[in-house]
N, C-alpha and C positions, 0 to 999 in steps of 0.2 A: 505493501499501499504507500510506505513511506520509501525515501531512498536512505534507509540505515545502512547500508553496506559502505557508502562513501563516507557517510559520518561518522562512522565507528574505524574506519582508515585513516582519517582525517583527525581523531580524537587525539592520540599520542597515547591512550591505555593500551595496556598490555592484554591479550586473548583471556587470562585470568580475571582480570577487571572485567574486561566487558563480558564474562560467562559470569560473575557476581553481580551483574546489573540486572542482566537479562532473567539469571534467576530470582531474584527478588522483585521483575514483575510480575513473573509465574506464578508469583506465591500472591501477590497482591491483587493480580485479575485473572485468578484460572478458568482457562477454557475463554478468554475472551481476547483474541487474538489482536485484533482492533487498537483494543487500551493498553495490549503490551506493546506495540509498536506506537501508540502514541507515549506511552510512558516515556520509552529509551528515546524518543526524538528528543522530546521534552527535556529528560536529563542531559542527553548529546550535548544538547543546544545551549543549555546553562552551564555547562563547564566550557564548552569552546569561547562564551564569552563572560568568563569569568565573573557568574552570577555566584555560582558555588564552587566551591572545589571539588575536587576529585572525593578526596577522604570523607566531604560529608555526603556526597553521592554516594558512596561506600558505606555510609553509617558509621563509619568513624572521625566522628569529631576531632578525638579525642587527640590526633594526629595532625592537627591543625596547628602549624605554629602560631604563636602570638605575636602581634605585629610591633 
């Protein structure tokens, strides 16, 4: 539905990080492929634009360094 593959390639995230984001999306929206894709699209765009960090997206805010 969305061009997730391009966003994934351009994200700079590791395969493990991308898999974790996908796993989290599947857990949040079981059986709803469109919502899973939309969620991943929004997360990857937010990371790309600097609105959130990878650590926050992965549910690891304790890894975010204090400014």
